[in-house]
C-alpha positions in Angstrom: 20.0 -9.6 -9.1 18.6 -9.1 -5.7 16.1 -6.3 -4.8 13.5 -5.5 -2.2 9.7 -5.6 -2.9 7.4 -3.3 -1.0 3.7 -4.2 -1.0 1.0 -1.8 0.1 -2.5 -3.0 0.8 -5.0 -0.2 0.0 -8.7 -0.4 0.8 -11.5 -0.1 -1.8 -13.8 1.0 1.1 -13.4 3.2 4.1 -13.8 1.7 7.5 -17.4 3.0 7.6 -18.3 1.2 4.3 -18.1 4.2 1.9 -16.3 3.5 -1.4 -12.9 5.0 -1.7 -12.8 7.7 -4.3 -11.0 6.6 -7.5 -9.0 9.8 -7.4 -7.2 8.7 -4.2 -6.1 5.5 -5.8 -4.9 7.3 -9.0 -3.1 9.9 -6.9 -1.2 7.1 -5.0 -0.4 5.4 -8.3 1.0 8.6 -9.8 3.1 9.4 -6.7 4.7 6.0 -6.6 5.5 5.9 -10.3 7.0 9.4 -10.0 9.1 8.4 -7.0 10.3 4.9 -8.2 9.7 4.9 -12.0 7.4 1.9 -11.9 4.5 0.3 -10.0 2.5 -2.9 -10.3 -1.1 -3.1 -9.2 -2.7 -6.5 -8.7 -6.2 -5.9 -10.1 -7.7 -8.7 -8.1 -8.9 -7.5 -4.7 -7.9 -9.4 -1.7 -10.2 -9.8 1.3 -9.1 -9.0 4.8 -10.7 -9.2 8.2 -9.3 -7.8 11.4 -10.4 -6.7 14.9 -9.4 -3.6 16.9 -10.9 -2.5 20.2 -13.6 -5.2 19.9 -14.8 -4.1 16.4 -14.3 -6.4 13.5 -13.6 -4.9 10.1 -13.8 -6.5 6.7 -11.7 -5.1 3.9 -11.5 -5.4 0.1 -7.9 -4.4 -0.7 -5.8 -3.7 -3.8 -2.1 -4.7 -3.7 0.3 -2.0 -4.9 3.8 -3.4 -5.6 7.1 -1.4 -5.8 10.4 -3.2 -6.5 13.6 -1.3 -5.6 17.1 -2.4 -6.6 18.7 -0.7 -3.6 16.8 -0.6 -0.4 18.4 2.4 1.2 17.7 4.1 4.5 16.0 6.9 2.4 13.7 4.4 0.8 12.7 2.8 4.1 12.1 6.3 5.6 10.0 7.2 2.6 7.7 4.2 3.1 7.4 4.7 6.8 6.3 8.4 6.2 4.2 7.5 3.2 2.3 5.0 5.3 1.2 7.8 7.6 0.0 9.9 4.6 -1.9 6.9 3.2 -3.6 6.3 6.6 -4.9 9.9 6.4 -5.8 9.8 2.7 -7.7 6.6 3.0 -9.1 7.3 6.4 -7.7 4.1 7.9 -6.7 3.0 11.3 -3.7 1.3 9.7 -2.3 0.5 6.3 -0.1 -2.5 5.8 3.2 -1.9 4.1 5.5 -4.9 4.0 9.0 -5.3 2.5 10.9 -8.5 1.7 13.9 -9.5 -0.4 13.3 -10.8 -3.9 15.6 -12.3 -6.5 15.1 -11.2 -10.1 16.1 -13.8 -12.7 
């Protein structure tokens, strides 16, 4: 079976260094499970570093994974709009949301 995997990288700290409130991560988990019926969270933080407007940021991120059997226009629109909500919720300049095809065996 073929499906599409969406991965969302969510910060554990705001850009100014404050810790992200656990409630924000829980809210996001609950929303994704409610929408798609399942969610995987990689509990091992990944490290990121990026530069914007001459400022270098260092991130510790959690990977939220949603697999969908049918990647519809509605699903793609949901993730584009959800990304904007997550940028506000987590006070981020950007939030990476990527999608790629997977094969489930």
